[in-house]
GUTITI-963200 format. One record per atom (N, C-alpha, C): atom name; x, y, z; residue in three letters; residue number from 1. Coordinates in Angstrom, 2 decimals. Atoms other than C-alpha are relative to their C-alpha. Example, Ala and Ser with C-alpha at 12.3 -4.5 7.8 and 13.67 -1.06 7.14 Angstrom:
<nodes>
> a/xx/yy/zz/r/k
> N/0.89/-1.19/0.00/ALA/1 .
> CA/12.30/-4.50/7.80/ALA/1 .
> C/0.90/1.20/0.00/ALA/1 .
> N/-0.82/-1.19/-0.06/SER/2 .
> CA/13.67/-1.06/7.14/SER/2 .
> C/-0.77/1.09/0.73/SER/2 .
</nodes>
This chain:
<nodes>
> a/xx/yy/zz/r/k
> N/-1.09/0.03/-0.96/UNK/1 .
> CA/-27.06/24.86/6.32/UNK/1 .
> C/0.48/-1.43/0.23/UNK/1 .
> N/-0.34/1.40/-0.23/UNK/2 .
> CA/-27.20/21.12/6.93/UNK/2 .
> C/0.70/-0.59/-1.23/UNK/2 .
> N/-0.62/0.48/1.23/UNK/3 .
> CA/-26.30/20.47/3.29/UNK/3 .
> C/1.46/0.47/-0.09/UNK/3 .
> N/-1.37/-0.51/0.02/UNK/4 .
> CA/-23.21/22.70/3.56/UNK/4 .
> C/0.88/-0.77/0.97/UNK/4 .
> N/-0.75/0.77/-0.99/UNK/5 .
> CA/-22.11/20.87/6.69/UNK/5 .
> C/0.30/-1.40/-0.52/UNK/5 .
> N/-0.20/1.34/0.56/UNK/6 .
> CA/-22.59/17.52/4.96/UNK/6 .
> C/1.07/0.02/-1.09/UNK/6 .
> N/-1.01/-0.10/1.06/UNK/7 .
> CA/-20.51/18.67/1.97/UNK/7 .
> C/1.40/0.21/0.57/UNK/7 .
> N/-1.29/-0.22/-0.64/UNK/8 .
> CA/-17.71/19.91/4.22/UNK/8 .
> C/0.51/-1.31/0.61/UNK/8 .
> N/-0.39/1.28/-0.60/UNK/9 .
> CA/-17.69/16.59/6.10/UNK/9 .
> C/0.41/-1.00/-1.07/UNK/9 .
> N/-0.34/0.90/1.09/UNK/10 .
> CA/-17.67/14.64/2.84/UNK/10 .
> C/1.34/0.38/-0.62/UNK/10 .
> N/-1.29/-0.46/0.53/UNK/11 .
> CA/-14.80/16.76/1.52/UNK/11 .
> C/1.15/-0.39/0.90/UNK/11 .
> N/-1.05/0.40/-0.94/UNK/12 .
> CA/-12.78/16.11/4.67/UNK/12 .
> C/0.23/-1.50/-0.05/UNK/12 .
> N/-0.12/1.45/0.06/UNK/13 .
> CA/-13.50/12.38/4.43/UNK/13 .
> C/0.76/-0.42/-1.25/UNK/13 .
> N/-0.65/0.37/1.26/UNK/14 .
> CA/-12.42/12.18/0.79/UNK/14 .
> C/1.49/0.33/0.05/UNK/14 .
> N/-1.42/-0.35/-0.05/UNK/15 .
> CA/-9.15/14.02/1.42/UNK/15 .
> C/0.74/-0.84/1.02/UNK/15 .
> N/-0.70/0.79/-1.01/UNK/16 .
> CA/-8.38/11.89/4.46/UNK/16 .
> C/0.19/-1.45/-0.41/UNK/16 .
> N/-0.14/1.40/0.38/UNK/17 .
> CA/-8.80/8.55/2.67/UNK/17 .
> C/0.77/-0.20/-1.29/UNK/17 .
> N/-0.80/0.16/1.21/UNK/18 .
> CA/-6.67/9.25/-0.40/UNK/18 .
> C/1.31/-0.69/0.37/UNK/18 .
> N/-1.21/0.77/-0.27/UNK/19 .
> CA/-3.83/6.74/-0.47/UNK/19 .
> C/0.92/0.10/-1.21/UNK/19 .
> N/-0.98/-0.10/1.07/UNK/20 .
> CA/-0.84/7.62/-2.58/UNK/20 .
> C/1.34/-0.41/0.58/UNK/20 .
> N/-1.29/0.47/-0.47/UNK/21 .
> CA/2.36/5.69/-2.10/UNK/21 .
> C/1.10/0.72/-0.75/UNK/21 .
> N/-1.15/-0.67/0.59/UNK/22 .
> CA/5.62/7.50/-2.72/UNK/22 .
> C/1.03/-1.07/-0.35/UNK/22 .
> N/-0.98/0.99/0.45/UNK/23 .
> CA/8.16/5.49/-4.72/UNK/23 .
> C/1.31/0.19/0.77/UNK/23 .
> N/-1.20/-0.09/-0.82/UNK/24 .
> CA/11.14/4.69/-2.51/UNK/24 .
> C/1.28/-0.18/-0.82/UNK/24 .
> N/-1.19/0.24/0.81/UNK/25 .
> CA/13.54/3.54/-5.25/UNK/25 .
> C/-0.41/-0.15/-1.46/UNK/25 .
> N/0.50/0.05/1.38/UNK/26 .
> CA/12.41/4.45/-8.75/UNK/26 .
> C/1.02/-0.58/-0.97/UNK/26 .
> N/-1.04/0.55/0.88/UNK/27 .
> CA/15.75/3.49/-10.32/UNK/27 .
> C/-0.02/-1.52/0.04/UNK/27 .
> N/0.06/1.45/-0.12/UNK/28 .
> CA/15.58/-0.06/-8.96/UNK/28 .
> C/-1.28/-0.55/-0.62/UNK/28 .
> N/1.25/0.42/0.64/UNK/29 .
> CA/11.92/-0.34/-10.03/UNK/29 .
> C/0.15/-0.06/-1.52/UNK/29 .
> N/-0.18/-0.04/1.45/UNK/30 .
> CA/12.87/0.67/-13.57/UNK/30 .
> C/0.94/-1.11/-0.48/UNK/30 .
> N/-0.92/1.07/0.39/UNK/31 .
> CA/15.80/-1.78/-13.68/UNK/31 .
> C/-0.68/-1.36/0.05/UNK/31 .
> N/0.73/1.27/-0.09/UNK/32 .
> CA/13.54/-4.64/-12.56/UNK/32 .
> C/-0.94/-0.15/-1.18/UNK/32 .
> N/0.97/0.07/1.11/UNK/33 .
> CA/10.97/-3.78/-15.23/UNK/33 .
> C/0.66/-0.31/-1.34/UNK/33 .
> N/-0.65/0.23/1.30/UNK/34 .
> CA/13.51/-3.89/-18.07/UNK/34 .
> C/0.94/-1.20/0.00/UNK/34 .
> N/-0.86/1.19/-0.03/UNK/35 .
> CA/15.44/-6.98/-16.92/UNK/35 .
> C/-0.57/-1.06/-0.93/UNK/35 .
> N/0.44/0.97/1.01/UNK/36 .
> CA/15.30/-9.61/-19.67/UNK/36 .
> C/-0.34/-1.36/0.59/UNK/36 .
> N/0.22/1.32/-0.57/UNK/37 .
> CA/15.37/-12.66/-17.42/UNK/37 .
> C/0.05/0.06/1.53/UNK/37 .
> N/-0.08/0.07/-1.46/UNK/38 .
> CA/15.11/-13.76/-13.81/UNK/38 .
> C/1.46/0.07/0.45/UNK/38 .
> N/-1.42/-0.07/-0.33/UNK/39 .
> CA/18.90/-14.19/-13.81/UNK/39 .
> C/0.48/1.45/0.01/UNK/39 .
> N/-0.35/-1.43/0.02/UNK/40 .
> CA/19.26/-10.53/-14.78/UNK/40 .
> C/-0.53/0.70/1.25/UNK/40 .
> N/0.57/-0.60/-1.21/UNK/41 .
> CA/16.97/-9.60/-11.90/UNK/41 .
> C/0.82/-0.36/1.23/UNK/41 .
> N/-0.79/0.43/-1.16/UNK/42 .
> CA/19.10/-11.62/-9.48/UNK/42 .
> C/1.33/0.74/0.09/UNK/42 .
> N/-1.24/-0.77/-0.03/UNK/43 .
> CA/22.14/-9.55/-10.46/UNK/43 .
> C/-0.22/1.44/0.46/UNK/43 .
> N/0.31/-1.33/-0.53/UNK/44 .
> CA/20.36/-6.40/-9.31/UNK/44 .
> C/0.16/-0.03/1.51/UNK/44 .
> N/-0.17/-0.01/-1.46/UNK/45 .
> CA/20.70/-5.25/-5.69/UNK/45 .
> C/-1.24/-0.50/0.75/UNK/45 .
> N/1.12/0.63/-0.68/UNK/46 .
> CA/17.88/-7.58/-4.62/UNK/46 .
> C/0.45/-1.24/0.77/UNK/46 .
> N/-0.51/1.27/-0.50/UNK/47 .
> CA/20.14/-10.30/-3.29/UNK/47 .
> C/0.11/-0.11/1.51/UNK/47 .
> N/-0.11/0.14/-1.45/UNK/48 .
> CA/20.09/-9.52/0.42/UNK/48 .
> C/-1.36/-0.26/0.62/UNK/48 .
> N/1.25/0.38/-0.66/UNK/49 .
> CA/17.47/-10.71/2.87/UNK/49 .
> C/-0.88/1.20/0.33/UNK/49 .
> N/0.80/-1.17/-0.36/UNK/50 .
> CA/16.39/-7.19/3.84/UNK/50 .
> C/-0.84/0.49/-1.17/UNK/50 .
> N/0.77/-0.42/1.17/UNK/51 .
> CA/15.21/-6.54/0.28/UNK/51 .
> C/-1.31/-0.75/-0.08/UNK/51 .
> N/1.19/0.85/0.09/UNK/52 .
> CA/12.67/-9.36/0.61/UNK/52 .
> C/-0.85/0.05/1.26/UNK/52 .
> N/0.76/-0.14/-1.24/UNK/53 .
> CA/11.39/-8.28/4.03/UNK/53 .
> C/-0.61/1.39/0.04/UNK/53 .
> N/0.69/-1.29/-0.07/UNK/54 .
> CA/8.78/-5.53/4.35/UNK/54 .
> C/-0.62/0.11/1.39/UNK/54 .
> N/0.52/-0.20/-1.35/UNK/55 .
> CA/8.06/-4.23/7.85/UNK/55 .
> C/-1.09/1.08/-0.05/UNK/55 .
> N/1.13/-0.92/0.06/UNK/56 .
> CA/4.60/-2.67/7.83/UNK/56 .
> C/0.04/1.02/1.14/UNK/56 .
> N/0.07/-0.86/-1.19/UNK/57 .
> CA/5.05/-1.20/11.32/UNK/57 .
> C/1.00/1.15/-0.04/UNK/57 .
> N/-0.97/-1.10/0.07/UNK/58 .
> CA/7.99/1.03/10.32/UNK/58 .
> C/-0.34/1.02/-1.08/UNK/58 .
> N/0.40/-0.92/1.07/UNK/59 .
> CA/6.15/2.79/7.49/UNK/59 .
> C/-0.58/1.28/0.59/UNK/59 .
> N/0.42/-1.28/-0.56/UNK/60 .
> CA/5.28/6.48/7.95/UNK/60 .
> C/-1.49/0.12/0.30/UNK/60 .
> N/1.44/-0.13/-0.22/UNK/61 .
> CA/1.49/6.00/7.76/UNK/61 .
> C/-0.56/-1.08/0.91/UNK/61 .
> N/0.48/1.07/-0.88/UNK/62 .
> CA/1.31/3.07/10.19/UNK/62 .
> C/-0.53/0.59/1.30/UNK/62 .
> N/0.60/-0.37/-1.28/UNK/63 .
> CA/-1.03/3.70/13.10/UNK/63 .
> C/-1.16/-0.94/0.27/UNK/63 .
> N/1.13/0.86/-0.32/UNK/64 .
> CA/-3.71/1.79/14.94/UNK/64 .
> C/-1.27/0.81/0.24/UNK/64 .
> N/1.17/-0.80/-0.32/UNK/65 .
> CA/-6.01/4.54/16.17/UNK/65 .
> C/0.05/1.29/-0.80/UNK/65 .
> N/1.29/0.64/0.22/UNK/66 .
> CA/-8.19/5.54/14.36/UNK/66 .
> C/0.06/-1.10/-1.04/UNK/66 .
> N/-0.14/1.06/0.99/UNK/67 .
> CA/-6.85/3.17/11.71/UNK/67 .
> C/0.85/0.49/-1.16/UNK/67 .
> N/-0.85/-0.36/1.12/UNK/68 .
> CA/-4.63/3.07/8.66/UNK/68 .
> C/0.11/-1.16/-0.97/UNK/68 .
> N/-0.31/0.99/1.02/UNK/69 .
> CA/-3.81/1.24/5.45/UNK/69 .
> C/1.44/0.22/-0.41/UNK/69 .
> N/-1.39/-0.07/0.43/UNK/70 .
> CA/-0.16/0.49/4.73/UNK/70 .
> C/0.19/-1.00/-1.13/UNK/70 .
> N/-0.15/0.85/1.18/UNK/71 .
> CA/0.63/-0.88/1.27/UNK/71 .
> C/1.45/-0.42/-0.21/UNK/71 .
> N/-1.29/0.50/0.50/UNK/72 .
> CA/3.53/-3.05/0.16/UNK/72 .
> C/-0.22/-0.28/-1.48/UNK/72 .
> N/0.18/0.14/1.44/UNK/73 .
> CA/3.55/-2.55/-3.60/UNK/73 .
> C/1.31/0.40/-0.69/UNK/73 .
> N/-1.22/-0.32/0.74/UNK/74 .
> CA/6.06/-1.72/-6.33/UNK/74 .
> C/0.59/1.34/0.44/UNK/74 .
> N/-0.51/-1.31/-0.43/UNK/75 .
> CA/6.34/1.85/-5.03/UNK/75 .
> C/0.74/-0.08/1.33/UNK/75 .
> N/-0.59/0.04/-1.34/UNK/76 .
> CA/7.14/0.96/-1.42/UNK/76 .
> C/0.85/-1.24/0.25/UNK/76 .
> N/-0.69/1.27/-0.19/UNK/77 .
> CA/8.55/-2.57/-1.82/UNK/77 .
> C/0.49/-0.49/-1.36/UNK/77 .
> N/-0.46/0.30/1.36/UNK/78 .
> CA/10.68/-2.88/-5.01/UNK/78 .
> C/0.05/-1.48/-0.35/UNK/78 .
> N/-0.06/1.44/0.29/UNK/79 .
> CA/10.95/-6.68/-4.69/UNK/79 .
> C/-1.32/-0.51/-0.58/UNK/79 .
> N/1.30/0.44/0.53/UNK/80 .
> CA/7.24/-6.90/-5.63/UNK/80 .
> C/-0.29/0.56/-1.39/UNK/80 .
> N/0.19/-0.57/1.33/UNK/81 .
> CA/7.72/-5.07/-8.96/UNK/81 .
> C/-0.23/-1.10/-1.04/UNK/81 .
> N/0.38/0.90/1.10/UNK/82 .
> CA/6.17/-6.84/-11.98/UNK/82 .
> C/-0.79/-1.23/0.43/UNK/82 .
> N/0.85/1.12/-0.42/UNK/83 .
> CA/4.12/-9.27/-9.89/UNK/83 .
> C/-1.47/0.35/-0.04/UNK/83 .
> N/1.39/-0.41/0.15/UNK/84 .
> CA/0.93/-7.24/-10.29/UNK/84 .
> C/-0.82/-0.16/1.26/UNK/84 .
> N/0.75/0.17/-1.24/UNK/85 .
> CA/-0.03/-7.37/-6.64/UNK/85 .
> C/0.41/1.05/1.02/UNK/85 .
> N/-0.26/-0.87/-1.13/UNK/86 .
> CA/-0.25/-5.23/-3.55/UNK/86 .
> C/-0.43/-0.74/1.25/UNK/86 .
> N/0.36/0.54/-1.30/UNK/87 .
> CA/-0.18/-6.50/0.00/UNK/87 .
> C/-0.28/1.19/0.90/UNK/87 .
> N/0.36/-1.13/-0.85/UNK/88 .
> CA/-1.85/-4.26/2.54/UNK/88 .
> C/-0.28/-0.48/1.41/UNK/88 .
> N/0.36/0.21/-1.39/UNK/89 .
> CA/-2.03/-4.17/6.30/UNK/89 .
> C/-1.02/1.07/0.35/UNK/89 .
> N/1.08/-0.93/-0.32/UNK/90 .
> CA/-5.31/-2.61/7.35/UNK/90 .
> C/-0.28/-0.08/1.49/UNK/90 .
> N/0.32/-0.08/-1.43/UNK/91 .
> CA/-5.68/-1.52/10.96/UNK/91 .
> C/-1.28/0.79/0.16/UNK/91 .
> N/1.24/-0.70/-0.30/UNK/92 .
> CA/-9.17/-0.64/12.03/UNK/92 .
> C/-0.11/0.17/1.50/UNK/92 .
> N/0.17/-0.26/-1.41/UNK/93 .
> CA/-9.56/1.02/15.38/UNK/93 .
> C/-1.41/-0.36/0.44/UNK/93 .
> N/1.33/0.30/-0.50/UNK/94 .
> CA/-12.62/0.62/17.58/UNK/94 .
> C/-1.08/0.68/-0.84/UNK/94 .
> N/1.12/-0.47/0.82/UNK/95 .
> CA/-15.84/1.03/15.56/UNK/95 .
> C/0.44/0.46/-1.39/UNK/95 .
> N/-0.50/-0.41/1.30/UNK/96 .
> CA/-13.74/1.47/12.42/UNK/96 .
> C/-0.58/-0.84/-1.12/UNK/96 .
> N/0.46/0.73/1.18/UNK/97 .
> CA/-14.83/0.47/8.93/UNK/97 .
> C/0.66/0.59/-1.23/UNK/97 .
> N/-0.52/-0.48/1.27/UNK/98 .
> CA/-13.60/0.75/5.38/UNK/98 .
> C/-1.12/0.66/-0.79/UNK/98 .
> N/1.04/-0.60/0.84/UNK/99 .
> CA/-15.46/3.11/3.06/UNK/99 .
> C/-0.28/-0.91/-1.20/UNK/99 .
> N/0.30/0.81/1.18/UNK/100 .
> CA/-17.24/1.43/0.15/UNK/100 .
> C/0.93/0.39/-1.15/UNK/100 .
> N/-0.90/-0.25/1.12/UNK/101 .
> CA/-14.86/1.06/-2.77/UNK/101 .
> C/0.05/-1.23/-0.89/UNK/101 .
> N/-0.16/1.13/0.90/UNK/102 .
> CA/-14.03/-1.16/-5.71/UNK/102 .
> C/1.38/0.08/-0.65/UNK/102 .
> N/-1.28/0.08/0.68/UNK/103 .
> CA/-10.95/-2.27/-7.60/UNK/103 .
> C/-0.26/-0.39/-1.46/UNK/103 .
> N/0.36/0.31/1.38/UNK/104 .
> CA/-11.53/-2.01/-11.37/UNK/104 .
> C/0.96/-0.96/-0.69/UNK/104 .
> N/-0.97/0.88/0.66/UNK/105 .
> CA/-8.35/-3.94/-12.24/UNK/105 .
> C/0.49/-1.12/0.92/UNK/105 .
> N/-0.48/1.03/-0.91/UNK/106 .
> CA/-8.09/-6.36/-9.33/UNK/106 .
> C/-1.08/-0.49/0.94/UNK/106 .
> N/0.92/0.57/-0.99/UNK/107 .
> CA/-9.70/-8.33/-6.56/UNK/107 .
> C/0.64/0.08/1.37/UNK/107 .
> N/-0.48/0.02/-1.37/UNK/108 .
> CA/-9.38/-8.45/-2.80/UNK/108 .
> C/0.02/-1.42/0.52/UNK/108 .
> N/-0.08/1.25/-0.73/UNK/109 .
> CA/-8.27/-11.45/-0.80/UNK/109 .
> C/0.27/0.39/1.45/UNK/109 .
> N/-0.03/-0.49/-1.37/UNK/110 .
> CA/-8.85/-10.95/2.92/UNK/110 .
> C/0.34/-1.10/0.99/UNK/110 .
> N/-0.15/0.79/-1.22/UNK/111 .
> CA/-7.59/-12.49/6.14/UNK/111 .
> C/-0.29/0.95/1.14/UNK/111 .
> N/0.30/-0.84/-1.15/UNK/112 .
> CA/-8.96/-11.15/9.37/UNK/112 .
> C/0.68/-0.60/1.22/UNK/112 .
> N/-0.69/0.42/-1.21/UNK/113 .
> CA/-6.79/-11.36/12.45/UNK/113 .
> C/-0.45/0.88/1.15/UNK/113 .
> N/0.38/-0.77/-1.18/UNK/114 .
> CA/-7.93/-10.32/15.87/UNK/114 .
> C/1.16/-0.06/0.98/UNK/114 .
> N/-1.15/-0.06/-0.90/UNK/115 .
> CA/-5.16/-9.16/18.16/UNK/115 .
> C/-0.45/0.39/1.38/UNK/115 .
</nodes>
């Protein structure tokens, strides 16, 4: 009985921590990827200031309690396409922690801010 309860809890945990970003502008992402030069990229609709600003707090998964991870990557922030990086805002509520994980194709660089 205890094993079944543990498996149910583990299943709920795994489904609750899956992070899949939905692409907001797949056409612009594709155009950036095939641009031959930086000048070609500048002729795309990336020339306004709002394109280069990502507001983490307006994203659909942003919350503080119990915590959330909001990613700014090529899917959610087209200006970061082809740079091979993801910026993330991680909010941990009281007694919160990140589950153990690894990044097979990247590394983490952390800054901790206390608000």
